[in-house]
N, C-alpha and C positions, 0 to 999 in steps of 0.2 A: 627618705627625705621628701617633705613636702614643702610645696612653693605658696606664693601668696599672691593672689590674682589682684587686679587695680581697686576693688572692692572689699582688699580687704579679707577675703573669705579663702579657707584655704582647700588648694586642690591638690587632687591627690594624682602621684606621676603616673601614666600609663600605664597600662596592662599591656604586659609583652605577651604576642602572639606564637611564640614558640618556646619551647623548652630551652634553656643554655645547653651549650655543647658538650658535653663531657667526654674528655679525652679516655680511649677505651685502649688498654694494654693487654691482650691475651695472654694467659699462661700457654706453654708448651704441655702437649700434650700426647701421648702412644696411645694407640688402639688399632681398630681394625678401618674405624672412615680416617683419620687419621693416615694411616699407607694409604688409602684409598683416594686422598687428596690429595698427596703428595704422587700417585702417579700418574693422576691428572693431571695437575699441575706443572710435570716434566712432559707428558707427550703434547700437550697445547703448547708448552712457549715452544717445544723442541720442532712441529710445526710447524710453528709462526718463523723462527729465523732460519729453519734452515729448508723451508720449500722453494725459498728462490734462488737456492745454489744446486736446485736439483737439474739435472739433464734431460731431453729428450730425442732425439734423432728423428726430426720429419723429413730429412733429405737437405740437401745445397740451397735449396731456394727459401725454404722457413728458416725461423730461430729455433735454436734447438733450447732452450729453456724450457720446464718440464711446466709452470702455471706461470702466465703471461699475459698480463692486460694490456694490449700494446697499444692506445690511445691514436698514438702519430699513426698507424695504420688502422685503427679501428678494427681490431680481430681480438676474441680472447681466447689464450691456446692452454687446455688442460689435459697435460699427457698427449693423448690420441686423438683428443677430441679438439677442431677447430671451431668456433662459433666466428657466423659474419653479422654483422650491423643489423638487417634484416631476419635474422635468427636470435632476434633478443627473445625470444616466447621461452627460448630454451633457459636464456637469465631468472625469466620472469617466473617460470614454471618451480626453478632452484628456489627460487624467494619466497615463494606459495606454499613449496613444500619445508621449507625451516621455518614457517611463521606455525603450521599444522604438525612438524615434528615437535615444538615446543608445547604446542596443546599436547600431544602424546604424550609427553614426557612430565608434564605435568599431573594428568590424568591417571600415571602408572608409578608413578615414585616421588609425586609433592615436588617441592622447588627443589629438587635435588641440579636443575640447570643454572640458577641460583647461588648453590651450596660448591658445586664442583666445577664447574666448566663456565661461565660467564666471564668477560675478560676481565671486569672491576674487580672480582674473587679472585682471580688469579693471577693479576697483577699485585693484589693488595695483600694477598697471600704471601705472595716474594718476599714483598715489602718488610712487612713482617717478620718473617725468617731475618732481614735484616738486622732489623730492629733488637732482636735478639742476639744477635753476633755480635755488635759492635756497644749495645748497653746491658745486657743482659737479659733475664728471662724478667716476671711481670713485677716481682718487689725490687728488684734494680732500678729496672725501668721507672717504676712511681715516683721512688728513690730522687732517682736523678732532674724526672719532671718538675719537682718541689724544690730540688736547692737551688742556692744562688750560680749566678753565674760568675765563671770562674773559667781560669785557664784549662781545666780537667774537662768539664761540661763543655767550653768550648769547641775545645779539640774533638772529643766526640762525635758533635753535633757535624762539625766540620765533615770529617770523617764519615759519616753517617748520610748525609745529602752528599756526597761526591759518589758516594754509591747509587746512589736514589738517579743521579743523574746520570750516570752512566749508564744506567739500567732504560732511562730512559732516553737518551740518544740512541743505544741500541735499540731502541721500539722504536721510533722513529727512523730510523735508519734502515729497519731490518719492510719496516710499509713501502719505502718507494722503490726497495730493490722490486717488486713484482709489479712495478709498470715501464718498467726497462731491464736489459740484459745486465746481468746482475754485477757480475764481473769486470765487463766494462765502465756501468754508473757508480763504480767503488773506484777506479781509479780517479776519474773525471773528478769524484765526487772529494778524493782526498789532495788530488791536484788544485784543487779551486774551478776547475773547467766542467763542470756540474751545469745544464740549468738552473734559472735564479729558484725557478718553481719547486727543485727538488731540495736546496738551502731553507726556502720557508715552510717544506711541507713540515723539514725535520725537526724545525723551530714550533712550529705550531706544539707533533704529538707531542715533542720533549716537555714542551710546557704541562697540555692536556694530564699527560702520565705521570709524570711527576705529581702534578696538585689532587687528579684526581686518587692515585693510588699509593701517593707518599703523606698528604695531608688529610685529604677530606676524607677516605676512604667508606666505613660504614654510611656515612650523611650521604652518597650517592647514595646508596639500593634504598637507604629509610626515605630522605624528603624529594632526590631528582629523579631517582628510575621510575614509569609506570608500569611495569610489567609486576610488582608485586600487588598492585591495586587492580590489576587485570586477575591474576593466579586467584586472589580471594574471594572472584566469583567462580570462579572454577574449583576450588575445591567444596565437601561438604564432609560427614562423618564416613563416609566410603572411604576417604582420602588419605593415603600413606602422608603422614605428620610426623614428624617428632614433637611426642605429648611426654609428659611427666604424669604416672598416676596418681593426681593427688589422695585417691580412696586406699592407695595403700601405703604414702608416706605423709600422710598428716596426721598426728599433729607431729612437728618434724621439734628436731632435739638431739642434742647426743644424751643430756638426762633429767629425766621431771623431778623438780624441785618436791611436789607432791608426793610421787611414786604413781602418777597413772600412765596406764599403758603410752607406748610413744608409737611413732610410725616407723617406718625403715627410713624416713628422711633423717640423718644426725645432723644438718641446717652446714654442711660443711661450706656449702659457695662457691667450690672447684667449677660447679655447671656453669654458674655465670663468669667465673674467674676466664673459663678458656672460651668464652663463644665471641666469636671475632666484630658482633656488630654491639655488646658490652650488654646483652640483655639476661632476662632470669626467667627461664623457662617455665618455672615454678608458678609464674605469674598467669599461662597458659599461652595458647594458639598468637602470637603477636606478627605485624608485617617485619621486625627486624627480622622474624627468624628466616632465615635463608636455609633451612633445613643443612648445613653441615654435617652435621652430628655428632662435633667433637661433645656434648655436653655430656653425649650417650658412653663417649670412650671414658669420659673423667667420670662417670658416676657409677660407671662396672667395674671400674676402676676399685671405689670406695665398696662398693657392695661387698667384692670378692675380700678386700683387707678386715671388714667387718664380719664376714660372715654370712652376709643376707643374701638373698638370689638377686641374680642380674634381672635388670629389665625395668628397674622403678622409673628411669626415663629409657623412652624406645620408639623406634620405628613403627609406630601402628596406625590402624585407625583410630577413629572414635569411637565407632560401632565395635571394634571387638575388644576394644579396651574396657567398656562399658560389658561385652560379654565376660570378659576374665576376671570382670569383677566378680559375679554373678556365679563363677566358678565352671563357665563352663567352657569347652574345647574352642582351642584361637582357631581363628578361619586360616588356610593351610596359604603360604603365600603367595601362590599362583594364584589364587583366586581371589585376594584381593588387588592382584595387577590388570591381572587377564580380567575385565567385568564388560560391558554390555559398551560402557562409553569412552574407554579404552580401547577396543574392536572397530568401534566409528572411525575413531580418528585413525588407526591404523590400515582401515580399509581403505581411507579417503589417501591417504598419507600414499600408499604404496600403490592406487590405482595414475595418481599425477605421476609418481615415478614410470611406472608401466609405458604408459603413456608416450611418457617423454625420451626412455630408451625406443621405443617402435617408429617414433618420428626422429629421431637423430640412425637409426638402423635404416631407416625408408627413405632419407631423405636425396636429396638427387644436390651430387657435387659438380654441376653443370647451370646455369639458369643464363635468359634470356631476356631481356626487355625492347621493347620499339615504340618507338616516339616519331609522330609523324607529323610531319610539317602542317601547318593550318595555315600561313599565309606566305606564296598563294596556295589554296587548297592545291593546286592540278598547273601545270604546264602543259601548252599542246606545242610540240616541236614542227619544225619546218616538216619533216615527213609526212607528218600529219597523227605520228603517233600520240597517244598523252603519259606524259612520266606526273609521278610522287616523287617526295623526295622524304627519306625515314632515317631516324638516327637510331642506330641499333647498338647495345651493352651486354656482354654476351660477359657471365663469369664464369673462371677455373676456377673452384675451387679446392683444387688439390695443391700439393707441395710440387710438383712439376709439368713443366710445358704438354701440351697437347692439343694436337692438331686437331680442327675444328672445320667441319663441313657445313654452311648455311647454302638450305635450300628454300626454292623457291615452291611453294604446292597450292597451285592453283587452276587457275582455267589455262588452256593453248594459247601460245601465243605470248604471254607474258613472259620478261627477262629484266635482270636486274646486272647494277654493275656496281663498281664502289668508285670512291672518287680516285684513289690512289691506281686508275686503270681507265683506257677508252671505251665512250660506248662502243666501240667496234668490239669490244670484248663481253661484250654483257650476254650472258646468261642464266640457265637455271637454278646453275648455284654455283659457289667461291667456295677458295681452303683459305684459311687461316691459322699460323699456330699463334696462339695463344699461351704467354708467358703466366710461368706456375703463381699460382693464388694473385688473380690481379682480375679487374675490369677492363677489358677492352671494350675503346670507342671504336666505330664505322662507321660513315655515311653510305648510306648506299640509295642507287636511284632504280625506280621499277618503271617500264613500261609497255602500257599494255596498247595493241596496235591502234590504226583509226576505225572509228567505229564503233564505240564502246562505248558505253552510258552508266550514270550512276545507276546502281543498283544491280547490273549486272557483272560486278569483277571483286568478288571479294577474295580472301586471300592467308594461307598459314605460310609463317618462314618456321622453318625447323633449322633447328641444329645438333649436329651432330659430330663426336668424338671418335676416335679408333679404335678404344674399347666396345665400343655397341653403347653409350650412353642417349638417350636424347632428349630436348625437352624443343616445348614450340611457342610460338605467338600469334593470335589470330589478327588481322587486325584489315581495316578495309582501303578499299583503292578509290580516288576520286574521280570521276569527271565529268565531262559534263552533260547534262538532261539533251531528250529528245528534242523539244522543243530549241537548244541554241543551235542545233544542225539546220 
C-alpha cells in the first residue's frame, strides 16, 4: 500500500529491517542424536532442580547444604569446598575455565553446546515436548494455529500455558534455593514469610523463562545470543559441522520428469521439519543451526526406508566431505576432534584447573590482618614506655572452633596486651578461642622500653593454632626520633 505526500508524489512504504517471524513447529523424530538430547536434557534439569536439596555434613558450625551461595555471611560452599570473599580468585578461575571450555567444545565438536546443554536449548526442548503432549505433533500444531479461536482451542491453549507457567515457577523457585537453606526457605516461601527479594526473583525468572522458552525460543538463539557470532569466527573447514552433502543429494526429487538421474535427496523436507530453529540445512551452514543433529536422524531414517546409504546429512568437517566426494577414505573421528587447536585449548584449560586445585590444596585455613592506628602514631606512657595500638583481624576458616595463640616476634623488651585485659598482664603472647568459620576482631597494644627510637623496632605478629598451623604479619612500630629526646 502506498501513501501520498503533501506534494502529491507517491511515497513507498519503508523497508523492513528484518524478516517477519515465522512460527516453528518441529516434528518429533527418533534416533541416536534425539536420544542423546533426551539424556542431556534430563541430566541438566535434574542437576538444576535437585542440587539445592543435596546435603553435605560440615560439622555443627557450618550449613549442611551441598551447594550454597551464602550472601549473608559471604561464603560459597560446594560440597567439601568453602570459598571466602578474599578467595574470589577461585570463582574467577572457574569462570575462565568455563569460557575456555566453550572454546574447547566448539573446536572439538562444533556448536554442540548450543545444540544440547545451553539453558535456552534445554528449556525450549522441554516446552516443545509440552506442545506435542497437548497439541499433537507438527501437523496438528500447525492446523490448530490456523484454526479460529473457539472453546476447544482456548482450552488447549490455557492448558498448555498453565504447564508453561508451572515449569517457569519451578525454574525460578529452584534458583532461589541456591542462596539459602532450601527446606527452610521453601517453608517460608509457601507461608509468605520469605524475604521480598525471594518473591521478586521468582517472579522475574518465571516471566523470563516462560517468555524465552515458551514463546521466543529460536529467536533468542538467532537474534539475541552473541555466542553464535563468536563461534562463527572459530569454525573453519576442519571443524565438525552438521553438513548436507550436496554433491550426493543434488539434483533432489522423488522422480525426474525427464528421466535424468537424481541425487539421493528425495526432497521430503523432513530435515527442515524436525529442526527446532526452522532452518533448512540443505541451504548450507547457517547461524540458525545449533548442531542438534536432529536432521541427521530424520534423513538417516529416510535413507534406510528408500534403500540408500546413510550419511546424506552427516556430522563431518567440510574438508572431510570434500575428501569423500573424491572417493578418498574418511578421516578417523579421533583425528577430527584432537587436532592442534583443540589440544591447545585443552592444555590451557587443564593448566588453569591444575593451578586452582594446587591453590585449593595448599591454602591456609588461618589468616591474620593487622592495621596500625595512625592517629596518634604512638603514645609515651608515664613510665616512659612507648605504646602503639593495632587492630587485628584473624580468620578461622574451618568449621570448628580453634584455639589460637598470637605471638610477638620482635626485639627484647617489647610486650603486648589486649583491650580486654590489664596492662600488668602484658606478655609476649596471648591466647584466644576463635569461633568456627568466623573473622574475629582483636584490639591490642604493644609497648617498647623507653629510649626506643624510630627505625630501631620492627616486629612480626604470628598466629599459631593448636594443630600447628601458622601465619604471620609483619608490621612496624612508631617511636620518637632521637632529636625528640
